[in-house]
GUPAKOL-31545 format. One record per atom (N, C-alpha, C): residue in one letter; residue number from 1; atom name; x, y, z. Coordinates in steps of 0.02 Angstrom, whole numbers, always signed. Each point is the difference from the previous one (the first is absolute). Last residue first. Example, Ala and Ser with C-alpha at 12.3 -4.5 7.8 and 13.67 -1.06 7.14 Angstrom:
2
[site S, 2, N, [+642, -112, +354]]
[site S, 2, CA, [+42, +59, +3]]
[site S, 2, C, [-39, +55, +37]]
[site A, 1, N, [+15, -286, -4]]
[site A, 1, CA, [-45, +59, +0]]
[site A, 1, C, [+45, +60, +0]]
END
This chain:
115
[site A, 115, N, [+655, -971, +7166]]
[site A, 115, CA, [+17, +13, +70]]
[site A, 115, C, [-18, +71, +20]]
[site T, 114, N, [-14, -112, -221]]
[site T, 114, CA, [-63, +7, +39]]
[site T, 114, C, [+13, +17, +73]]
[site A, 113, N, [+176, -43, -158]]
[site A, 113, CA, [-35, +60, -23]]
[site A, 113, C, [-63, +13, +40]]
[site A, 112, N, [+215, -128, +105]]
[site A, 112, CA, [-59, -13, -42]]
[site A, 112, C, [-34, +66, -18]]
[site P, 111, N, [+268, -30, +49]]
[site P, 111, CA, [-62, +14, +35]]
[site P, 111, C, [-60, -8, -48]]
[site R, 110, N, [+198, -150, -70]]
[site R, 110, CA, [-5, +72, +14]]
[site R, 110, C, [-64, +13, +39]]
[site F, 109, N, [+187, -216, -80]]
[site F, 109, CA, [-66, +23, +21]]
[site F, 109, C, [+4, +75, +13]]
[site H, 108, N, [+149, -158, -181]]
[site H, 108, CA, [-2, +25, +68]]
[site H, 108, C, [-73, +14, +17]]
[site L, 107, N, [+62, -129, -192]]
[site L, 107, CA, [+60, +40, +7]]
[site L, 107, C, [+7, +26, +71]]
[site I, 106, N, [-121, -224, -98]]
[site I, 106, CA, [-16, +60, +38]]
[site I, 106, C, [+66, +38, +10]]
[site D, 105, N, [+17, -199, -109]]
[site D, 105, CA, [-46, +38, -42]]
[site D, 105, C, [-23, +63, +36]]
[site G, 104, N, [+135, -172, +102]]
[site G, 104, CA, [+36, +55, -31]]
[site G, 104, C, [-42, +40, -49]]
[site I, 103, N, [-77, -203, +106]]
[site I, 103, CA, [-3, +57, +45]]
[site I, 103, C, [+36, +61, -29]]
[site E, 102, N, [-91, -174, -180]]
[site E, 102, CA, [+37, -7, +62]]
[site E, 102, C, [-3, +65, +40]]
[site G, 101, N, [-80, -48, -231]]
[site G, 101, CA, [-41, -37, +47]]
[site G, 101, C, [+35, -12, +67]]
[site T, 100, N, [+76, +132, -196]]
[site T, 100, CA, [+16, -71, -4]]
[site T, 100, C, [-42, -43, +47]]
[site R, 99, N, [+5, +262, -144]]
[site R, 99, CA, [-14, -40, +60]]
[site R, 99, C, [+13, -74, -12]]
[site E, 98, N, [+10, +193, -159]]
[site E, 98, CA, [+63, -19, +33]]
[site E, 98, C, [-10, -46, +61]]
[site G, 97, N, [-178, +102, -137]]
[site G, 97, CA, [+39, -42, -44]]
[site G, 97, C, [+66, -24, +30]]
[site E, 96, N, [-148, +156, +119]]
[site E, 96, CA, [-30, -67, -9]]
[site E, 96, C, [+42, -47, -43]]
[site P, 95, N, [+119, +193, +145]]
[site P, 95, CA, [-46, +0, -57]]
[site P, 95, C, [-23, -72, -15]]
[site K, 94, N, [+63, +35, +249]]
[site K, 94, CA, [+36, +5, -63]]
[site K, 94, C, [-51, +6, -57]]
[site W, 93, N, [-89, +80, +237]]
[site W, 93, CA, [+18, -59, -39]]
[site W, 93, C, [+47, +17, -57]]
[site V, 92, N, [-80, +88, +255]]
[site V, 92, CA, [+19, +30, -64]]
[site V, 92, C, [+30, -57, -40]]
[site P, 91, N, [-182, -3, +221]]
[site P, 91, CA, [+60, -20, -36]]
[site P, 91, C, [+10, +42, -62]]
[site E, 90, N, [-115, +87, +235]]
[site E, 90, CA, [-18, -36, -61]]
[site E, 90, C, [+64, -18, -37]]
[site V, 89, N, [-97, +75, +271]]
[site V, 89, CA, [+48, +4, -55]]
[site V, 89, C, [-26, -40, -59]]
[site R, 88, N, [-70, +115, +265]]
[site R, 88, CA, [-21, -37, -60]]
[site R, 88, C, [+50, +12, -56]]
[site M, 87, N, [+40, +5, +280]]
[site M, 87, CA, [-13, +40, -60]]
[site M, 87, C, [-16, -45, -59]]
[site G, 86, N, [+62, -76, +225]]
[site G, 86, CA, [-71, +11, -13]]
[site G, 86, C, [-14, +40, -63]]
[site A, 85, N, [+229, +35, +124]]
[site A, 85, CA, [-36, -64, +0]]
[site A, 85, C, [-73, +17, -8]]
[site R, 84, N, [+167, +177, -100]]
[site R, 84, CA, [-31, -21, +62]]
[site R, 84, C, [-29, -70, -7]]
[site V, 83, N, [+165, +213, -126]]
[site V, 83, CA, [-21, -71, +1]]
[site V, 83, C, [-27, -17, +69]]
[site Q, 82, N, [+102, +214, -65]]
[site Q, 82, CA, [-72, -5, -10]]
[site Q, 82, C, [-26, -72, +2]]
[site D, 81, N, [+235, +70, +16]]
[site D, 81, CA, [-36, +27, +58]]
[site D, 81, C, [-76, -8, -6]]
[site P, 80, N, [+150, -61, -183]]
[site P, 80, CA, [+1, -47, +57]]
[site P, 80, C, [-39, +24, +61]]
[site H, 79, N, [-73, +77, -245]]
[site H, 79, CA, [+56, +17, +45]]
[site H, 79, C, [-2, -48, +59]]
[site I, 78, N, [-93, -63, -248]]
[site I, 78, CA, [-21, +26, +64]]
[site I, 78, C, [+62, +15, +42]]
[site R, 77, N, [-6, -118, -215]]
[site R, 77, CA, [-44, +58, -11]]
[site R, 77, C, [-30, +26, +65]]
[site D, 76, N, [+75, -252, +11]]
[site D, 76, CA, [+31, +56, -35]]
[site D, 76, C, [-53, +54, -8]]
[site L, 75, N, [+63, -259, +129]]
[site L, 75, CA, [-45, +57, -8]]
[site L, 75, C, [+38, +55, -35]]
[site R, 74, N, [+37, -283, +4]]
[site R, 74, CA, [+25, +68, +5]]
[site R, 74, C, [-56, +50, -8]]
[site H, 73, N, [-26, -257, +103]]
[site H, 73, CA, [+16, +33, -62]]
[site H, 73, C, [+21, +72, +14]]
[site L, 72, N, [-97, -254, +107]]
[site L, 72, CA, [+49, +53, +14]]
[site L, 72, C, [+19, +30, -66]]
[site L, 71, N, [-241, -127, +69]]
[site L, 71, CA, [+65, -4, -33]]
[site L, 71, C, [+43, +58, +20]]
[site G, 70, N, [-250, -154, +51]]
[site G, 70, CA, [+46, +53, +18]]
[site G, 70, C, [+65, -9, -38]]
[site C, 69, N, [-274, -74, -49]]
[site C, 69, CA, [+70, -18, +11]]
[site C, 69, C, [+40, +60, +22]]
[site G, 68, N, [-272, -51, +35]]
[site G, 68, CA, [+51, +38, -36]]
[site G, 68, C, [+71, -20, +19]]
[site G, 67, N, [-241, -89, +34]]
[site G, 67, CA, [+63, -28, +25]]
[site G, 67, C, [+59, +34, -32]]
[site D, 66, N, [-191, +76, -125]]
[site D, 66, CA, [-11, -54, +47]]
[site D, 66, C, [+66, -30, +21]]
[site G, 65, N, [+19, +250, -81]]
[site G, 65, CA, [-31, -61, -25]]
[site G, 65, C, [-8, -51, +55]]
[site D, 64, N, [+192, +208, -37]]
[site D, 64, CA, [-72, -7, +9]]
[site D, 64, C, [-24, -67, -26]]
[site L, 63, N, [+255, +34, +90]]
[site L, 63, CA, [-42, +13, -58]]
[site L, 63, C, [-73, -11, +17]]
[site R, 62, N, [+218, +73, +150]]
[site R, 62, CA, [-53, -50, -1]]
[site R, 62, C, [-47, +18, -57]]
[site I, 61, N, [+270, +58, +55]]
[site I, 61, CA, [-63, +23, -27]]
[site I, 61, C, [-49, -59, -1]]
[site L, 60, N, [+249, +98, +103]]
[site L, 60, CA, [-41, -61, +0]]
[site L, 60, C, [-70, +23, -18]]
[site A, 59, N, [+234, +134, -68]]
[site A, 59, CA, [-63, -5, +37]]
[site A, 59, C, [-30, -70, -5]]
[site A, 58, N, [+232, +179, -40]]
[site A, 58, CA, [-23, -69, -7]]
[site A, 58, C, [-63, -7, +43]]
[site I, 57, N, [+150, +213, -113]]
[site I, 57, CA, [-52, -20, +47]]
[site I, 57, C, [-22, -71, -17]]
[site A, 56, N, [+238, +163, -29]]
[site A, 56, CA, [-52, -38, -34]]
[site A, 56, C, [-50, -22, +54]]
[site P, 55, N, [+173, +221, +11]]
[site P, 55, CA, [-24, -65, +24]]
[site P, 55, C, [-53, -31, -46]]
[site Y, 54, N, [+201, +151, -96]]
[site Y, 54, CA, [-60, +15, +39]]
[site Y, 54, C, [-28, -68, +22]]
[site P, 53, N, [+206, -4, -104]]
[site P, 53, CA, [-5, +73, +1]]
[site P, 53, C, [-61, +25, +38]]
[site L, 52, N, [+128, -231, +67]]
[site L, 52, CA, [-46, +23, -52]]
[site L, 52, C, [-4, +77, +3]]
[site R, 51, N, [+211, -165, +79]]
[site R, 51, CA, [-53, +45, +22]]
[site R, 51, C, [-42, +22, -60]]
[site D, 50, N, [+132, -240, +18]]
[site D, 50, CA, [+9, +69, -21]]
[site D, 50, C, [-60, +42, +22]]
[site G, 49, N, [+29, -244, +27]]
[site G, 49, CA, [+22, +43, +54]]
[site G, 49, C, [+12, +73, -19]]
[site E, 48, N, [-92, -200, -125]]
[site E, 48, CA, [+74, -1, +3]]
[site E, 48, C, [+27, +46, +54]]
[site P, 47, N, [-235, -13, -50]]
[site P, 47, CA, [+22, -65, +28]]
[site P, 47, C, [+76, -5, +6]]
[site T, 46, N, [-90, +246, +15]]
[site T, 46, CA, [-9, -53, -49]]
[site T, 46, C, [+18, -67, +32]]
[site R, 45, N, [-91, +209, +151]]
[site R, 45, CA, [+60, -27, -33]]
[site R, 45, C, [-20, -54, -51]]
[site H, 44, N, [-156, +120, +142]]
[site H, 44, CA, [+49, +52, -12]]
[site H, 44, C, [+61, -25, -39]]
[site V, 43, N, [-279, -48, +56]]
[site V, 43, CA, [+62, -35, -18]]
[site V, 43, C, [+50, +52, -22]]
[site L, 42, N, [-240, -15, +157]]
[site L, 42, CA, [+41, +39, -46]]
[site L, 42, C, [+65, -37, -9]]
[site C, 41, N, [-253, -105, +61]]
[site C, 41, CA, [+64, +21, +26]]
[site C, 41, C, [+37, +40, -54]]
[site F, 40, N, [-268, -107, +81]]
[site F, 40, CA, [+49, +24, -49]]
[site F, 40, C, [+66, +16, +35]]
[site A, 39, N, [-276, -122, +15]]
[site A, 39, CA, [+62, +21, +33]]
[site A, 39, C, [+48, +23, -54]]
[site E, 38, N, [-223, -42, -57]]
[site E, 38, CA, [-5, -26, +68]]
[site E, 38, C, [+60, +20, +42]]
[site V, 37, N, [-141, +95, -229]]
[site V, 37, CA, [+66, -7, +31]]
[site V, 37, C, [-10, -24, +71]]
[site T, 36, N, [-174, -49, -204]]
[site T, 36, CA, [+12, +41, +59]]
[site T, 36, C, [+70, -14, +27]]
[site G, 35, N, [-129, -17, -261]]
[site G, 35, CA, [+16, -34, +61]]
[site G, 35, C, [+12, +50, +56]]
[site E, 34, N, [-104, -43, -280]]
[site E, 34, CA, [+26, +40, +54]]
[site E, 34, C, [+15, -43, +61]]
[site G, 33, N, [-56, -135, -187]]
[site G, 33, CA, [+23, +65, -23]]
[site G, 33, C, [+32, +38, +57]]
[site G, 32, N, [+5, -273, -14]]
[site G, 32, CA, [-48, +54, +11]]
[site G, 32, C, [+30, +66, -25]]
[site L, 31, N, [+72, -234, -113]]
[site L, 31, CA, [+14, +41, +59]]
[site L, 31, C, [-53, +54, +6]]
[site P, 30, N, [-53, -240, -118]]
[site P, 30, CA, [+27, +67, -12]]
[site P, 30, C, [+14, +36, +66]]
[site A, 29, N, [+17, -268, -31]]
[site A, 29, CA, [-51, +50, +15]]
[site A, 29, C, [+31, +69, -11]]
[site P, 28, N, [+46, -290, -47]]
[site P, 28, CA, [+19, +71, -5]]
[site P, 28, C, [-59, +45, +15]]
[site E, 27, N, [-3, -237, +116]]
[site E, 27, CA, [-3, +24, -69]]
[site E, 27, C, [+21, +74, -1]]
[site V, 26, N, [+6, -240, +167]]
[site V, 26, CA, [+14, +71, -8]]
[site V, 26, C, [-1, +18, -73]]
[site A, 25, N, [-31, -215, +131]]
[site A, 25, CA, [-56, +29, -37]]
[site A, 25, C, [+11, +75, -10]]
[site R, 24, N, [+91, -207, +136]]
[site R, 24, CA, [+34, +16, -63]]
[site R, 24, C, [-52, +30, -47]]
[site A, 23, N, [-3, +4, +281]]
[site A, 23, CA, [-26, -27, -63]]
[site A, 23, C, [+44, +20, -58]]
[site G, 22, N, [+16, +64, +242]]
[site G, 22, CA, [+43, -53, -27]]
[site G, 22, C, [-24, -29, -66]]
[site C, 21, N, [-80, +191, +150]]
[site C, 21, CA, [-34, -65, +6]]
[site C, 21, C, [+40, -58, -28]]
[site A, 20, N, [+91, +230, +16]]
[site A, 20, CA, [-51, -3, +53]]
[site A, 20, C, [-28, -70, +9]]
[site G, 19, N, [+162, +66, -171]]
[site G, 19, CA, [+31, +5, +66]]
[site G, 19, C, [-49, -5, +57]]
[site C, 18, N, [-8, -110, -256]]
[site C, 18, CA, [-29, +53, +42]]
[site C, 18, C, [+33, -1, +69]]
[site I, 17, N, [+123, -81, -228]]
[site I, 17, CA, [-39, -27, +55]]
[site I, 17, C, [-24, +58, +43]]
[site E, 16, N, [+132, +43, -189]]
[site E, 16, CA, [-40, -55, -26]]
[site E, 16, C, [-48, -27, +53]]
[site G, 15, N, [+71, +260, +6]]
[site G, 15, CA, [+36, -64, +0]]
[site G, 15, C, [-45, -54, -29]]
[site A, 14, N, [+25, +289, -10]]
[site A, 14, CA, [-42, -60, -1]]
[site A, 14, C, [+45, -62, +1]]
[site P, 13, N, [+84, +231, +115]]
[site P, 13, CA, [-14, -28, -66]]
[site P, 13, C, [-43, -64, +6]]
[site L, 12, N, [-102, +104, +118]]
[site L, 12, CA, [+45, +32, -46]]
[site L, 12, C, [+71, -12, +25]]
[site A, 11, N, [-281, -88, +38]]
[site A, 11, CA, [+72, +0, +16]]
[site A, 11, C, [+39, +35, -54]]
[site A, 10, N, [-269, -65, +114]]
[site A, 10, CA, [+40, +35, -50]]
[site A, 10, C, [+72, +1, +22]]
[site H, 9, N, [-231, -166, +51]]
[site H, 9, CA, [+59, +35, +26]]
[site H, 9, C, [+39, +31, -58]]
[site G, 8, N, [-204, -145, -9]]
[site G, 8, CA, [-2, +72, -16]]
[site G, 8, C, [+60, +39, +24]]
[site C, 7, N, [-65, -248, +3]]
[site C, 7, CA, [-16, +40, +59]]
[site C, 7, C, [-1, +75, -12]]
[site R, 6, N, [+25, -165, -184]]
[site R, 6, CA, [-33, -37, +54]]
[site R, 6, C, [-21, +45, +58]]
[site R, 5, N, [+126, +73, -194]]
[site R, 5, CA, [-69, -15, -20]]
[site R, 5, C, [-39, -34, +56]]
[site C, 4, N, [+212, +176, +23]]
[site C, 4, CA, [-18, -71, +6]]
[site C, 4, C, [-73, -9, -19]]
[site R, 3, N, [+176, +193, -90]]
[site R, 3, CA, [-56, -11, +46]]
[site R, 3, C, [-17, -74, -2]]
[site G, 2, N, [+217, +189, -70]]
[site G, 2, CA, [-38, -61, -10]]
[site G, 2, C, [-55, -5, +52]]
[site A, 1, N, [+187, +189, -134]]
[site A, 1, CA, [-35, -23, +59]]
[site A, 1, C, [-38, -64, -18]]
END
């Protein structure tokens, strides 16, 4: 993620130019911890068209924090019937030594322990 030093706008992924004010003042910013599911859908097929053995859950998640960024990611550790807009979720990270600083460092999201 990135945050503009001039106006404070947060963006994911971070670009060189702020999408809100146009300044070349974007610096890396850590992703928030927990977030909120804003919308979700069930995915029944692979990109190649093969049927999945069980539906995958894709969710639009708004991360906590000032101007929290939204991202589309996978939900896991929850039955599809239990997913709701507004539910609290937390990221499940790769082990620290395997992280590269990219979105793939988050393996998936799961219901938040504080929910």
